[in-house]
Structures are given as C-alpha cells and as structure tokens.
Wavefront OBJ file of the C-alpha trace (Angstrom):
o trace
v 18.822 -16.706 -15.449
v 16.384 -13.761 -15.156
v 15.648 -11.981 -19.048
v 13.744 -8.790 -19.003
v 12.519 -6.108 -20.825
v 14.546 -3.127 -20.938
v 12.604 -0.278 -21.498
v 12.824 2.467 -24.410
v 14.884 5.145 -23.389
v 12.894 7.875 -25.505
v 9.739 6.513 -25.156
v 8.533 7.289 -21.377
v 4.713 6.406 -21.439
v 5.907 2.858 -22.740
v 5.509 -0.842 -20.596
v 5.518 -3.967 -20.763
v 1.940 -5.460 -20.093
v 1.959 -5.396 -16.022
v 0.227 -9.294 -16.544
v 3.823 -10.470 -17.934
v 5.528 -9.615 -14.535
v 7.756 -12.489 -13.233
v 6.225 -14.706 -10.347
v 10.009 -14.959 -8.863
v 10.803 -12.501 -7.967
v 6.971 -11.535 -7.470
v 6.070 -8.579 -9.833
v 9.375 -7.709 -11.440
v 8.529 -6.337 -14.697
v 11.175 -4.444 -16.312
v 14.460 -2.300 -15.655
v 15.984 0.741 -17.452
v 14.671 3.958 -18.310
v 14.693 7.002 -15.958
v 12.844 8.776 -12.867
v 11.237 11.321 -15.177
v 7.791 12.593 -14.318
v 6.373 11.380 -17.702
v 7.725 7.892 -17.157
v 6.558 7.570 -13.526
v 3.086 9.082 -14.156
v 2.782 6.518 -16.997
v 4.047 3.842 -14.737
v 1.672 4.349 -11.974
v -1.340 4.964 -14.612
v -0.803 1.189 -15.547
v -0.037 -0.413 -12.337
v 3.491 -0.073 -11.880
v 6.445 1.545 -9.753
v 9.732 1.725 -9.193
v 11.997 -0.109 -6.416
v 15.565 -0.837 -6.492
v 18.697 -0.496 -4.472
v 21.152 2.214 -4.883
v 23.533 0.782 -6.651
v 21.350 -1.058 -8.756
v 19.733 -0.581 -11.982
v 16.149 0.831 -12.123
v 13.599 -1.868 -12.014
v 9.641 -1.861 -12.672
v 7.527 -4.005 -10.263
v 3.555 -5.186 -10.489
v 3.235 -7.744 -7.956
v 0.351 -10.348 -7.667
v -1.218 -9.953 -5.474
v -1.315 -6.371 -4.729
v -1.692 -4.781 -1.229
v -3.876 -2.006 -0.728
v -6.083 0.050 1.640
v -9.563 0.897 1.420
v -10.084 4.467 2.457
v -13.504 3.693 4.194
v -11.930 0.885 6.427
v -9.352 2.932 8.177
v -10.053 3.655 11.647
v -7.925 3.997 14.883
v -8.318 1.330 17.250
v -8.623 1.636 21.370
v -4.896 2.080 22.117
v -3.968 4.900 19.652
v -6.799 6.604 20.507
v -5.287 6.546 24.129
v -1.998 6.561 23.500
v -3.000 10.301 21.761
v -4.841 11.380 25.020
v -3.406 14.800 26.256
v -1.133 15.166 22.873
v -1.882 18.051 20.655
v -0.575 16.380 17.369
v -1.830 18.343 14.586
v -1.942 17.161 10.462
v -0.668 19.432 7.601
v -0.989 18.545 3.987
v 1.503 19.416 1.655
v 3.443 21.545 4.277
v 7.073 19.507 4.532
v 6.960 16.902 1.554
v 10.590 16.630 0.786
v 10.979 15.844 4.439
v 8.730 13.402 4.792
v 10.885 11.531 2.135
v 13.978 12.268 4.082
v 12.214 11.017 7.083
v 10.934 7.636 5.090
v 14.534 7.192 3.986
v 16.527 7.204 7.265
v 17.621 4.075 8.534
v 15.644 2.149 10.913
v 16.124 -0.836 13.285
v 17.303 -3.850 11.735
v 17.338 -2.113 8.213
v 19.787 -0.094 8.090
v 19.293 0.944 4.356
v 17.315 2.303 2.362
v 15.719 2.263 -1.688
v 14.822 5.959 -1.069
v 18.155 6.912 -2.756
v 18.732 11.242 -3.258
v 17.617 10.373 -7.284
v 14.074 9.241 -5.913
v 13.890 11.808 -3.137
v 14.902 14.507 -6.516
v 12.069 12.609 -8.837
v 9.448 12.390 -6.589
v 9.711 15.869 -5.037
v 10.029 16.642 -8.962
v 6.439 15.196 -8.820
v 5.608 17.108 -5.802
v 6.438 20.850 -7.827
v 4.160 19.752 -10.658
v 1.218 18.975 -8.227
v 1.248 15.083 -8.662
v 2.917 13.862 -5.761
v 1.721 14.506 -2.087
v 2.246 14.417 1.651
v 0.432 14.349 5.015
v 2.487 15.544 7.853
v 1.990 14.991 11.439
v 3.439 17.291 13.831
v 3.639 17.988 17.618
v 4.835 21.518 17.840
v 7.553 22.322 15.460
v 8.417 18.761 15.398
v 7.552 16.585 12.883
v 6.798 12.828 14.346
v 4.741 10.991 11.276
v 4.233 11.359 7.615
v 3.380 9.632 4.296
v 3.858 10.494 1.200
v 2.834 9.142 -2.726
v 1.419 10.299 -6.092
v -1.905 11.277 -7.109
v -3.317 9.895 -10.773
v -6.994 10.388 -11.236
v -8.304 9.427 -8.265
v -6.356 6.791 -7.370
v -3.706 7.433 -4.344
v -0.374 5.667 -4.721
v 1.201 5.301 -1.518
v 5.372 5.376 -1.176
v 6.138 5.316 2.220
v 5.416 6.384 6.025
v 7.905 6.693 9.118
v 7.017 7.135 12.653
v 9.613 9.440 15.007
v 6.932 8.905 17.743
v 4.871 6.069 18.531
v 1.187 6.488 16.236
v 2.871 9.051 13.838
v 2.626 7.096 10.742
v -0.744 5.547 11.687
v -2.062 9.188 12.284
v -0.941 10.152 9.143
v -2.824 7.524 7.356
v -5.935 7.195 8.863
v -5.711 11.381 8.109
v -4.672 10.555 4.422
v -8.004 8.080 4.195
v -9.944 10.462 5.624
v -9.018 12.984 3.316
v -8.763 10.687 0.470
v -12.631 8.923 1.092
v -13.918 12.348 1.268
v -12.593 13.352 -2.001
v -14.191 9.719 -3.861
v -10.716 7.952 -4.214
v -11.404 4.114 -2.856
v -7.889 3.174 -2.623
v -4.755 3.704 -1.185
v -1.887 1.539 -3.423
v 0.217 0.005 -0.857
v 2.366 -1.945 -3.202
v 3.700 -5.056 -1.782
v 2.035 -6.596 1.364
v 3.753 -7.302 4.539
v 2.544 -8.660 8.237
v 2.688 -4.789 9.339
v 0.428 -3.392 6.552
v -1.950 -6.202 6.974
v -1.758 -5.458 10.688
v -3.126 -2.127 9.938
v -5.928 -3.391 7.891
v -4.468 -3.187 4.341
v -6.134 -6.314 2.222
v -4.318 -8.261 -0.751
v -6.177 -7.935 -4.065
v -5.363 -10.194 -7.463
v -3.281 -8.344 -9.851
v -6.114 -8.258 -12.533
v -8.671 -6.883 -10.174
v -5.945 -3.621 -9.000
v -5.669 -3.508 -12.472
v -8.846 -2.614 -13.440
v -9.325 -0.559 -10.728
v -6.540 1.369 -11.908
v -7.678 1.779 -15.011
v -11.235 3.369 -14.171
v -9.648 5.009 -11.151
v -6.959 6.848 -13.179
v -9.100 8.530 -15.886
v -11.131 10.391 -13.068
v -10.583 13.771 -13.381
v -9.681 15.534 -10.152
v -8.445 18.898 -9.137
v -5.307 18.899 -7.390
v -5.942 22.368 -6.135
v -7.790 20.471 -3.663
v -4.680 19.251 -1.755
v -3.415 23.029 -1.427
v -6.476 23.692 -0.115
v -6.286 21.516 3.214
v -5.698 23.875 6.358
v -4.030 21.826 9.136
v -6.225 20.392 11.862
v -6.126 18.058 14.933
v -4.932 14.492 14.762
v -7.765 14.159 17.218
v -10.366 14.968 14.538
v -9.346 13.184 11.570
v -9.215 9.973 14.466
v -12.961 10.951 15.571
v -14.077 11.525 12.158
v -12.947 7.704 10.959
v -14.113 6.152 14.422
v -17.558 7.327 13.247
v -17.481 5.320 10.557
v -20.198 2.627 9.954
v -18.625 -0.509 8.722
v -17.871 -1.198 5.092
v -19.429 -3.431 3.050
v -16.654 -5.777 1.419
v -15.938 -5.186 -2.467
v -12.208 -5.483 -2.576
v -13.078 -7.635 -5.573
v -15.327 -5.537 -7.451
l 1 2 3 4 5 6 7 8 9 10 11 12 13 14 15 16 17 18 19 20 21 22 23 24 25 26 27 28 29 30 31 32 33 34 35 36 37 38 39 40 41 42 43 44 45 46 47 48 49 50 51 52 53 54 55 56 57 58 59 60 61 62 63 64 65 66 67 68 69 70 71 72 73 74 75 76 77 78 79 80 81 82 83 84 85 86 87 88 89 90 91 92 93 94 95 96 97 98 99 100 101 102 103 104 105 106 107 108 109 110 111 112 113 114 115 116 117 118 119 120 121 122 123 124 125 126 127 128 129 130 131 132 133 134 135 136 137 138 139 140 141 142 143 144 145 146 147 148 149 150 151 152 153 154 155 156 157 158 159 160 161 162 163 164 165 166 167 168 169 170 171 172 173 174 175 176 177 178 179 180 181 182 183 184 185 186 187 188 189 190 191 192 193 194 195 196 197 198 199 200 201 202 203 204 205 206 207 208 209 210 211 212 213 214 215 216 217 218 219 220 221 222 223 224 225 226 227 228 229 230 231 232 233 234 235 236 237 238 239 240 241 242 243 244 245 246 247 248 249 250 251 252 253 254 255
C-alpha cells in the first residue's frame, strides 16, 4: 500500500522534500492540491512537476535520476539537415502556445491516451498568459509541423512536451529552443523522465541531488521574460546552422 503526503489546499508553496519521493514508482512524491499558477511555479522551483491521468488525482513527481538536455549540446545530425533541404520552415516563439499544447495532447500511434488533460491545458495557458510558460513553433507555411512548450523559472527551463506533425518537426523545435536558451545563459532543459527516445536525442541523466542543486541555483537567477516576446520569426535553417557550428561542449553534467 502506497502512503503519500496530501498537499495543503491553502498553502500552494508547501511541498515535501523531493528527496522523500518514492523509489517505486520512481519519483512519486505527493498528491492533491491544484494547478494554480502559484502552486505550479512553487513546484518547478523545487524540482517537482505534476503528472497524472485524466481520471486520477493530481500527482506530483521528482524522479531520480532526472533527464535533462544541455543547451550547448543539441545539434542537428546529418539526416535531419538532409531531410530539411528545400523546405522553407520557419520558427516562431509564443505565437501559438495553446495550439502547441493541444497538438502535444493529441493521440499518437501506440499511445491512445494523454496526460495533457483539458485542465492541464487551461493551467499552463494561464501560466503562459502570466509570462511563465513558453512555446517554440515550427511552421511550413501556415501549417504547424512541430513544437515544444514548457515553464521558465529564472534561468531554468522545464520542458513539458513536444510534437511532430511532420518528420523532424519536434527535433527542429527542440534545437531552436536550446539555441535561444543557450544565448540567454540557460544551461539546462529539464526533460523530467528518461526514455530511449530522449536519450537518443542527446539527453543526459543527472542524479536527483545534482539536479536539485542546479534548480536551486538557476531558479534564483533573474531573467526578463520580455526577451521571449522580442524573438522574431526565423528560418529553421538558421537555428540548425547555428547549432551545427558550435564546438564540442565540456562535460559538466555532474557539476
């Protein structure tokens, strides 16, 4: 029988210590509470995120290890560059946040359900309206072919989900996001739970204690959210060329 702390409904900033999370299932920490902006921001600032099915109570997680991308390491491989030749894809920022969320929530092959419920869409759209949640979109003309969204806390970006409506769409969105964040001195994209697909894209696993130390440091660093709104649409090829020119990074994953 699993025993979990119930979150205080009137204290949105109170969470158990993430190091108290269960080992099985890995990272399950608490339940209850709500998806208010105050509670969500407090969760991310403590290395915690919500993840639950549509008919489940709100569940809060902090797994060990933690899956992350380093923003100075994501680069396009040869097959991606080749597949985009002749395509005039454009990348925008915060142009279609809710549309990206809904695309991420759509059923996928061998994954008919989704954890991105209407309540989650509403909650993160509210965070977006407050300037805390952001999206990167990839367009083929007026068609949205890829995207990624997440939450920014200080200089930490907590990725939530991404999608492709065309081969390479999510990878382009992820690389463009990493390029933007790297330019703003965000070293990490939190990818939450490791899986073979994310590791194949270049994600790393950090011990939870190391990740929480990064969260404490990065979430307190000031950053002007107006920078997101100042990003003009650019060709996807510009982001890929920029990422491909970066020299190999020094391994500081455990720092």
